[in-house]
N, C-alpha and C positions, 0 to 999 in steps of 0.2 A: 830489263823490259820483256825478258822470255817469259820472266817470272813471272809480271806483271800479268803479261797477257792469260799463262796458261791456266792461270787465277780467277778466269774471268769463264775462262771454258768448259772451267770446276761447277761454278757457280751460277751459269747462263741458259736453260733448255738450249735457247736461240738458236749462241753462238755454238756454230759450226768448223766454226774453222780462224786462224789466224789474222791470213789475209782479210779474213771478211769481214773479220774485228774491227781491221786497219782503215779498210775501204767505207765500212757502213754502220758506224759507228763514234758518233757523233761523240761522248764521251769518253772513249780513249785519247781521242783528237784533241779534244777542253783538258786532258789530265795529263797528256803529253808538254803538250805549248807550257800547260800552271809547274812542272821539273821546272822547263826551260825556265820562267821566271822567275820561279822562288830563287833557283841559282845564285840570275843578272843579280834580284834583289838583296840575296846573302851578298854579293858583290858591294852593296848600296852605289849600284848601275839602276835606281828606282824611275828614275823617267825611263830608258832601252825596256825594261821591266811593264813597266805599265803600255806601255810601248804591245807591246807580245800580247799581252792580257792581252791589248783591244781589241787583237789581232784575232785571237783564237775566239773572243766572242763576236766577231764576223764571221767570223768564215763556221763560227761550230751552236753557236746561240748562247751558250754557257758562260762563263763570265765564274771562274776563281779570283777573290786576290793576288799580286805576285808573293805578300806578306804571309799570306793563311798560309798554318799546317795542319800540313791531309796527313790522310795514312798510308801506308807503305798500299797497302793494293786499293783501296777508292777505287770504283767503279757508282757512271752517275751512266744505268739503266735510263729512256727516256726522255735526254737529258733534251 
């Protein structure tokens, strides 16, 4: 997670520090939820993974299907 946040700070001039990223960026939260949901999806707990995905959508407005394979440092800006 630390490498993920560092990569965003390097690429986004508005990102000042890690705490601000975690608190203020919904894309960060959506990607974090996706990582959890995807792990659970890969263990064939599809319903639990979908519930996490829907919770993420409710909290952030961003939905990533739990079966989706995304890159290591995906950054959703202005999600």
